[in-house]
C-alpha positions as CSV (number, residue, x, y, z in Angstrom):
1,M,-0.2,-0.2,0.1
2,L,1.5,3.3,-0.6
3,L,1.0,6.9,-0.4
4,L,1.8,9.9,-3.0
5,G,3.0,13.3,-1.2
6,I,2.9,16.6,-3.4
7,D,4.7,19.4,-1.7
8,I,3.6,22.9,-3.5
9,G,7.1,24.7,-2.5
10,T,8.1,28.0,-3.9
11,S,11.3,26.8,-5.7
12,S,10.1,24.1,-7.1
13,V,7.5,21.4,-6.9
14,K,8.5,17.9,-5.1
15,A,6.3,14.9,-5.0
16,S,7.4,11.6,-2.7
17,V,5.9,8.0,-2.9
18,V,6.1,6.2,0.7
19,D,5.3,2.8,1.5
20,A,2.8,2.9,4.2
21,A,4.4,-0.4,6.1
22,T,7.5,0.6,6.7
23,Q,7.1,4.4,6.1
24,K,10.0,4.3,4.0
25,T,10.2,7.2,1.0
26,I,10.6,4.7,-2.1
27,A,10.8,7.9,-4.9
28,S,10.9,11.3,-5.1
29,A,10.6,13.7,-7.5
30,H,10.9,17.7,-8.3
31,Y,10.9,20.0,-10.7
32,P,11.9,22.4,-12.2
33,D,15.8,21.2,-11.4
34,T,16.3,25.2,-11.4
35,E,14.6,27.5,-8.6
36,S,11.0,28.5,-10.0
37,E,10.7,32.0,-11.2
38,I,9.2,34.5,-8.7
39,I,7.6,37.1,-10.3
40,S,7.9,40.4,-9.3
41,L,6.5,43.6,-11.4
42,Q,7.2,46.3,-8.2
43,P,9.7,46.6,-6.0
44,G,8.1,44.1,-2.9
45,W,6.0,42.3,-4.8
46,A,5.8,38.6,-5.3
47,E,3.8,36.3,-7.7
48,Q,3.6,32.9,-9.3
49,S,1.6,31.4,-11.5
50,P,-1.0,28.6,-10.4
51,G,-1.2,27.0,-13.4
52,Q,2.7,26.8,-13.6
53,W,2.3,25.2,-10.4
54,W,-0.3,22.8,-12.2
55,N,2.2,22.0,-14.8
56,D,5.0,21.5,-12.6
57,L,3.0,19.0,-10.6
58,K,2.1,17.0,-13.4
59,I,5.9,17.1,-14.6
60,T,7.0,16.2,-11.5
61,I,4.6,13.1,-11.1
62,R,5.5,11.7,-14.9
63,K,9.2,11.5,-13.4
64,L,8.1,10.1,-10.2
65,H,6.8,7.3,-12.0
66,A,9.5,7.4,-14.6
67,T,11.7,5.9,-11.9
68,K,9.9,2.4,-12.0
69,A,10.4,2.0,-8.2
70,Y,6.7,1.3,-7.7
71,D,3.6,0.4,-9.4
72,P,1.2,3.9,-9.5
73,A,-1.7,1.5,-8.9
74,D,-0.8,0.5,-5.6
75,I,-1.5,4.4,-4.5
76,K,-4.6,4.6,-2.1
77,A,-4.2,8.1,-0.9
78,I,-2.4,11.4,-2.0
79,G,-1.6,14.4,0.6
80,I,-0.8,18.1,-0.2
81,A,1.7,20.6,1.7
82,Y,2.1,23.9,0.1
83,Q,3.2,27.5,0.3
84,M,1.5,29.2,3.0
85,H,-0.4,32.2,2.7
86,G,-0.9,32.8,-0.9
87,L,-3.6,34.3,-2.7
88,V,-5.2,32.4,-5.3
89,I,-8.5,33.8,-6.7
90,T,-10.8,31.7,-9.4
91,G,-13.6,32.7,-11.2
92,E,-17.2,31.2,-12.3
93,N,-15.7,28.3,-13.8
94,G,-12.9,27.6,-12.1
95,E,-10.3,29.2,-13.9
96,T,-7.5,31.7,-12.1
97,L,-8.4,35.2,-12.2
98,R,-4.5,36.4,-12.4
99,N,-1.2,35.3,-10.5
100,A,-1.1,34.0,-7.0
101,I,0.0,36.8,-4.8
102,I,2.7,34.8,-2.7
103,W,3.9,34.4,0.8
104,C,6.7,37.2,0.3
105,D,5.0,39.9,-1.2
106,S,4.8,43.0,0.6
107,R,1.9,45.0,-1.4
108,A,-0.5,45.1,1.4
109,V,1.6,45.5,4.6
110,K,-0.1,48.7,5.0
111,T,-3.9,47.6,4.4
112,G,-3.1,45.0,7.3
113,E,-2.2,48.0,9.8
114,K,-5.0,50.0,8.9
115,A,-7.3,47.2,9.5
116,A,-5.7,46.5,12.9
117,D,-6.0,50.1,13.3
118,A,-9.6,50.0,12.7
119,I,-10.8,46.8,14.5
120,G,-8.0,46.9,17.1
121,K,-5.2,45.7,17.8
122,K,-5.6,44.0,21.1
123,K,-9.4,42.8,19.3
124,C,-7.2,41.3,16.7
125,R,-4.8,39.4,18.8
126,E,-7.5,38.3,20.7
127,R,-9.7,37.0,18.4
128,L,-7.1,36.4,14.7
129,L,-4.0,35.8,16.9
130,N,-2.4,38.1,14.7
131,S,-2.7,41.3,13.3
132,P,-4.1,41.4,9.8
133,G,-0.8,42.2,8.0
134,N,0.7,40.7,5.3
135,F,-1.3,37.6,4.9
136,T,-3.9,36.8,2.7
137,A,-7.0,38.7,3.7
138,S,-5.1,41.5,3.2
139,K,-4.1,40.4,-0.3
140,L,-7.7,40.1,-1.3
141,A,-8.4,43.5,-0.3
142,W,-5.2,45.3,-2.2
143,I,-6.9,43.3,-5.2
144,K,-10.6,44.7,-4.2
145,K,-9.2,48.1,-4.5
146,H,-6.6,48.1,-7.0
147,E,-8.0,45.4,-9.4
148,P,-11.9,45.9,-9.2
149,R,-12.7,44.3,-12.1
150,V,-11.5,41.5,-11.4
151,F,-12.1,41.0,-8.1
152,E,-16.3,41.5,-9.2
153,K,-15.6,38.0,-10.7
154,I,-14.1,36.6,-7.6
155,E,-16.5,33.3,-7.2
156,N,-13.7,31.7,-4.8
157,V,-10.8,32.6,-3.3
158,M,-8.5,29.6,-2.2
159,L,-4.7,29.1,-0.7
160,P,-2.3,27.0,-2.8
161,G,-3.0,23.5,-1.4
162,D,-6.7,24.6,-1.7
163,Y,-6.2,25.1,-5.5
164,I,-3.9,22.2,-6.1
165,S,-6.5,19.7,-4.6
166,Y,-9.2,21.6,-6.8
167,K,-7.1,20.6,-9.6
168,L,-7.1,16.7,-8.7
169,T,-10.2,16.5,-7.8
170,G,-12.6,19.2,-9.2
171,E,-13.9,20.0,-5.6
172,K,-13.2,23.3,-3.9
173,C,-12.6,23.4,-0.4
174,T,-10.5,24.6,2.7
175,T,-9.4,24.2,6.2
176,I,-9.4,25.7,9.4
177,P,-5.8,26.0,9.5
178,A,-5.9,27.6,6.5
179,L,-8.3,29.6,6.8
180,S,-6.4,31.1,10.5
181,E,-3.4,31.7,8.1
182,G,-5.5,33.7,5.9
183,M,-6.3,35.9,8.7
184,F,-10.3,34.8,7.7
185,W,-10.7,32.8,11.5
186,D,-12.3,33.3,14.6
187,F,-10.5,31.6,17.1
188,L,-13.0,32.9,20.0
189,K,-16.0,31.6,18.2
190,H,-14.6,29.2,16.3
191,E,-15.8,30.5,12.8
192,L,-15.1,32.7,9.8
193,S,-13.9,36.2,11.7
194,K,-16.9,38.9,11.4
195,D,-14.4,41.3,11.5
196,I,-12.0,40.9,8.9
197,F,-15.6,40.2,6.3
198,E,-17.0,43.5,7.3
199,H,-14.4,45.4,7.6
200,F,-13.0,44.6,4.5
201,D,-16.2,44.3,2.9
202,F,-15.5,40.4,1.6
203,R,-18.6,37.8,0.9
204,K,-18.2,35.0,2.8
205,K,-19.4,32.6,-0.4
206,M,-16.1,33.4,-1.2
207,V,-15.0,30.8,0.9
208,P,-15.4,27.2,-0.1
209,A,-16.6,24.5,2.0
210,C,-14.5,23.6,5.2
211,R,-13.1,20.2,5.8
212,D,-10.7,18.7,9.0
213,I,-7.1,18.4,7.6
214,F,-7.2,14.7,7.9
215,G,-10.1,13.4,5.8
216,E,-11.3,13.3,2.3
217,H,-11.0,16.5,0.4
218,G,-12.1,14.9,-3.0
219,K,-11.3,12.5,-5.3
220,L,-9.0,12.0,-8.2
221,N,-11.5,12.4,-11.2
222,A,-11.3,10.6,-14.1
223,E,-9.4,12.6,-16.6
224,V,-6.8,14.0,-14.1
225,A,-6.3,10.4,-13.1
226,A,-5.7,8.9,-16.9
227,E,-3.4,12.2,-17.4
228,L,-1.2,11.3,-14.7
229,S,-1.6,7.1,-14.7
230,L,-2.8,7.3,-11.4
231,P,-6.0,4.9,-9.9
232,V,-9.3,6.8,-10.4
233,G,-10.9,7.8,-7.2
234,T,-7.7,7.7,-5.2
235,P,-8.5,10.2,-2.2
236,V,-7.1,13.6,-1.2
237,T,-6.4,13.1,2.2
238,Y,-4.4,15.7,3.6
239,K,-3.7,19.2,3.4
240,A,-1.8,21.8,4.8
241,G,0.6,24.5,4.8
242,D,4.3,23.8,4.5
243,Q,5.5,24.6,7.7
244,P,2.7,22.7,9.7
245,N,2.9,19.8,7.6
246,N,7.4,20.3,8.2
247,A,6.2,19.9,12.0
248,F,3.9,17.5,11.8
249,A,6.6,15.8,9.3
250,L,8.8,15.6,12.3
251,N,6.2,14.6,14.7
252,V,5.9,18.1,16.2
253,M,2.4,18.0,17.7
254,N,2.3,18.9,21.5
255,P,2.9,21.8,23.3
256,G,6.5,22.5,23.9
257,E,7.9,20.8,20.8
258,V,9.5,22.8,18.4
259,A,10.9,22.5,14.5
260,A,12.9,24.5,12.3
261,S,13.4,24.8,8.6
262,A,15.6,26.7,5.9
263,G,14.3,26.5,2.6
264,T,13.8,29.3,0.3
265,S,12.3,31.0,4.1
266,G,13.7,30.0,7.4
267,V,11.5,29.5,10.1
268,I,11.2,28.7,13.6
269,Y,7.8,26.8,14.3
270,A,6.8,26.2,17.8
271,I,3.9,24.3,19.2
272,S,1.4,25.7,21.9
273,D,-1.8,25.0,23.8
274,Q,-2.7,29.1,24.3
275,L,-4.8,31.0,22.2
276,T,-2.3,34.1,22.1
277,G,-0.1,36.3,20.0
278,D,2.6,38.2,20.3
279,K,2.0,41.9,21.0
280,R,4.0,43.6,18.4
281,N,2.8,40.5,15.8
282,R,6.9,39.7,15.2
283,V,6.1,36.3,15.4
284,N,2.8,34.5,13.8
285,S,-0.1,32.2,15.9
286,F,-1.9,29.8,13.5
287,A,-4.1,26.6,14.0
288,H,-2.0,23.3,13.4
289,V,-2.5,20.5,12.1
290,N,-4.4,18.8,15.0
291,H,-5.9,21.9,16.5
292,S,-9.8,21.9,17.4
293,D,-12.5,23.6,19.7
294,K,-12.0,21.5,21.5
295,K,-8.2,21.1,21.7
296,T,-6.1,24.0,21.3
297,R,-2.8,23.1,19.4
298,I,-1.5,26.3,18.1
299,G,1.5,27.1,15.6
300,V,3.6,30.2,17.0
301,L,5.6,30.5,13.7
302,L,8.7,33.0,13.4
303,N,9.7,33.4,9.9
304,I,12.9,34.8,8.2
305,N,12.3,35.3,4.8
306,G,15.7,35.4,3.4
307,A,17.6,32.2,4.2
308,G,18.1,29.7,1.1
309,I,16.8,32.5,-0.9
310,A,20.3,34.5,0.2
311,N,22.2,31.3,0.0
312,S,21.2,30.9,-3.5
313,W,21.3,34.4,-4.7
314,I,25.2,34.4,-3.6
315,R,25.9,31.5,-5.4
316,Q,24.6,33.1,-8.2
317,I,26.1,36.4,-7.7
318,T,29.7,35.2,-7.5
319,G,29.4,33.3,-10.6
320,E,29.6,29.8,-8.8
321,T,28.9,26.4,-11.0
322,A,29.6,23.9,-7.9
323,A,27.3,21.8,-6.0
324,Y,26.3,23.9,-3.0
325,K,28.2,20.8,-0.7
326,D,31.2,21.9,-2.8
327,L,30.6,25.8,-1.7
328,D,30.3,24.3,1.9
329,L,33.3,22.7,1.9
330,Q,35.0,26.5,0.7
331,A,33.1,27.9,3.7
332,A,34.2,25.4,6.2
333,R,37.8,26.7,5.8
334,I,37.0,30.4,7.5
335,K,37.0,30.2,11.1
336,P,33.7,31.3,12.4
337,G,33.3,35.1,12.1
338,C,35.1,35.3,8.8
339,E,37.5,37.7,10.4
340,G,34.9,40.9,10.8
341,L,32.6,40.1,7.6
342,F,29.1,39.7,8.2
343,F,25.2,39.1,6.6
344,F,22.1,40.7,6.7
345,P,19.6,38.4,4.8
346,F,16.9,40.6,5.0
347,G,16.6,40.8,1.3
348,N,13.4,38.9,0.3
349,G,10.3,41.5,1.2
350,A,9.0,42.9,4.7
351,E,10.6,41.2,7.6
352,R,7.7,40.5,10.6
353,M,10.0,39.7,13.0
354,L,11.4,43.4,12.1
355,D,8.2,45.0,12.4
356,N,7.3,44.4,8.6
357,R,10.4,46.7,7.9
358,I,11.9,46.3,4.5
359,L,15.7,46.1,5.5
360,H,17.0,44.8,2.6
361,A,20.1,42.2,2.9
362,H,23.2,44.2,3.6
363,M,27.3,42.9,3.7
364,Y,29.3,44.5,6.5
365,G,32.9,45.1,7.3
366,I,34.2,43.7,3.6
367,D,38.4,44.1,3.6
368,F,39.2,43.7,0.0
369,N,42.8,42.5,1.2
370,R,41.9,40.2,3.8
371,H,38.0,38.3,2.4
372,E,37.8,36.2,-0.4
373,R,34.8,34.2,-2.0
374,S,35.3,31.6,0.8
375,H,34.7,34.2,3.8
376,V,31.6,35.3,1.6
377,L,30.1,31.4,1.5
378,R,30.4,31.2,5.0
379,A,29.4,34.7,6.2
380,V,26.0,34.6,4.2
381,Q,25.2,31.0,6.1
382,E,26.5,32.6,9.4
383,G,24.3,35.9,8.9
384,I,20.8,33.3,8.7
385,A,22.2,31.8,11.9
386,F,22.4,34.9,13.7
387,A,18.7,35.6,11.8
388,F,17.4,32.3,13.6
389,R,18.8,33.0,16.8
390,Y,17.9,36.8,16.7
391,G,14.3,35.5,16.0
392,L,14.2,32.6,18.4
393,D,15.2,34.8,21.4
394,I,11.6,36.5,20.4
395,M,10.0,33.6,20.6
396,R,11.6,33.2,24.1
397,E,9.9,36.2,25.1
398,N,6.9,34.5,24.3
399,E,7.5,31.9,26.4
400,V,8.9,29.3,24.0
401,N,12.1,28.1,25.5
402,P,13.4,24.9,23.4
403,S,15.9,22.4,24.9
404,V,15.9,20.9,21.3
405,I,15.0,21.7,18.0
406,R,14.2,18.8,15.1
407,A,14.9,19.7,11.5
408,P,15.1,18.0,8.2
409,K,17.9,17.0,7.1
410,A,17.5,19.2,3.7
411,N,18.2,22.3,2.5
412,L,20.6,24.3,4.5
413,F,19.9,22.1,6.7
414,L,22.3,19.5,4.9
415,S,25.2,21.7,5.5
416,P,27.4,21.4,8.2
417,V,28.9,24.9,7.9
418,F,25.2,26.2,9.1
419,T,24.4,23.0,11.3
420,E,27.3,23.9,13.7
421,A,26.3,28.1,13.5
422,F,22.7,27.3,13.8
423,A,23.4,25.3,17.1
424,D,26.2,27.3,18.3
425,S,24.5,30.9,18.2
426,T,21.1,29.4,19.1
427,N,22.6,27.8,22.0
428,T,20.3,24.4,21.6
429,A,20.5,21.1,20.6
430,L,19.8,20.2,16.9
431,E,18.0,17.3,16.0
432,L,18.0,16.2,12.2
433,Y,15.3,13.6,10.6
434,D,15.6,12.2,7.1
435,T,12.3,13.5,6.2
436,I,11.3,16.9,3.3
437,G,7.8,17.9,3.2
438,S,6.4,15.7,0.6
439,R,6.9,12.8,2.5
440,G,5.0,14.5,5.5
441,A,2.2,15.0,3.1
442,A,2.2,11.1,2.5
443,I,2.3,10.4,5.8
444,G,-0.5,12.6,6.5
445,A,-2.6,11.1,4.1
446,G,-2.4,7.7,5.6
447,L,-3.7,8.8,8.8
448,G,-6.4,11.1,6.8
449,A,-7.5,7.8,5.2
450,G,-7.6,6.0,8.5
451,I,-4.3,3.5,6.8
452,Y,-2.9,4.5,10.5
453,A,-4.8,4.3,13.5
454,S,-3.2,7.6,15.4
455,H,-0.4,9.6,15.1
456,S,1.8,7.6,17.2
457,E,1.5,4.7,14.6
458,A,1.8,7.0,12.0
459,F,5.4,8.0,13.6
460,A,6.5,4.4,14.8
461,Q,9.8,4.5,12.7
462,I,11.1,8.1,12.8
463,D,14.6,8.5,14.7
464,P,17.1,11.3,14.3
465,L,19.7,11.0,12.1
466,K,22.1,13.2,13.8
467,I,22.1,15.3,16.9
468,I,24.6,18.4,17.2
469,M,25.0,19.7,20.5
470,P,26.1,23.3,20.8
471,G,29.7,24.4,21.6
472,Q,32.0,27.2,21.9
473,S,29.1,29.5,23.3
474,E,31.0,32.0,24.4
475,L,32.8,32.9,21.0
476,W,29.9,32.5,19.0
477,N,27.4,34.6,21.7
478,E,30.4,37.2,21.0
479,L,29.7,37.3,17.4
480,Y,26.1,37.2,17.6
481,H,26.3,40.1,19.5
482,Q,28.5,41.8,17.4
483,W,25.7,40.9,14.2
484,K,23.0,42.2,16.9
485,G,24.8,45.4,17.3
486,L,25.2,46.2,13.8
487,L,21.5,45.4,13.2
488,E,20.1,47.5,15.6
489,Q,22.3,50.4,14.0
490,Q,20.5,49.7,10.3
491,I,17.3,49.6,12.1
492,K,17.5,52.6,13.8
493,M,18.6,54.3,10.7
494,L,15.1,53.6,9.3
495,G,13.4,55.0,12.6
496,D,11.2,53.4,15.1
497,D,8.5,51.7,13.4
498,S,7.7,49.3,16.2
499,D,3.7,48.2,16.7
500,D,2.5,48.9,20.8
501,D,-0.8,49.9,21.4
502,D,-0.9,49.1,25.0
């Protein structure tokens, strides 16, 4: 019995086939081989084509089948993970009306700020657990104001995973966690937010039917099944945003447990049983995959927009063609601190943990007589690790105090330079696991289809590949505070935009 997991990422679409009995990945594939384009028509804008996601998914599944490692007829359930906070709008016949406005787009920051002022910042924290900020609802309001003819044609508003599920099954549906990440959900009343819909004058009918994450979201229709060489009627039984799914894949389900990821963006994701939000909205709280009105499970998310994208950018800008592992070997030749070279990875839109400032990326302390390419490569990875430490300190202010952080051995966590810098600068043990988002989605599909009777059964085979303990804490703490001091100077130059209403 096999399970298919799909991950609609920013850089590529990934898919994995997992053996339900052994929970081992039989085959994985992704497309495109180079990173997907982010369309930026104006500074701070970021869009992608939902149609491109769908085309890339079809190519990915064909690549997966081409491995001949399994019989597609044995696939019994499908799970979907997807990039969070994106806005997909469709018309009367299910056609997309424009490109998706994705998670790192900054155009709706002011829209969200005005909504928070109008609704009341305290009320937003109590009901939404966040400010409307730059999330999906604010992006939809931007469309309403700036593209009214497009807005008038909207039949449904969906998150990226909802759209892919619809393309597979022909059924439009969403979930409570998806609605919460879009700022459409009232946690106190356990219903669509009256405050948001009235303030923005949205029609509630635009929101599709709400289903449980672990349950049926539709069945593969005959046309798509034939095109993808999959069994007709295969159910989609799991659908979650990439960060909740990453935590799920790492069996991070209970209060106090913490996950991390470092793909295009960097994330620390902690589980809480409290309906609370950060006063300044530097970290954000959403319904976790196992949240319900009877059992509070909130994912507290710290996001760094510029993580893997910064590492990718420096590789391109330096003209490197070597594999990332070879660049890591170059970086490893340099001692921690890079002889005074510091990098700030904030070049991918407004950073929530910096009070929604657009700080841009910086390299500080360049010495033409000392610094070479290897210094730059290492400084970028250290700068990303320091940004994680900065964010973790904010989470510690919000009573998140992990003794260990779990992460998939993927993306930046493949790099020994980065993992050392992460564990040492945060002074926290790091556990690395052999899992990726598409594998987590496959396991979720098994749970949603009833193939696994419980969460514990679904994760019976999970064990860490490696545990990295922090060392040289005094050295790394000193380096971090140098980095932080320089960051605070940059923030001061921009002025104090902190958001304090009490």
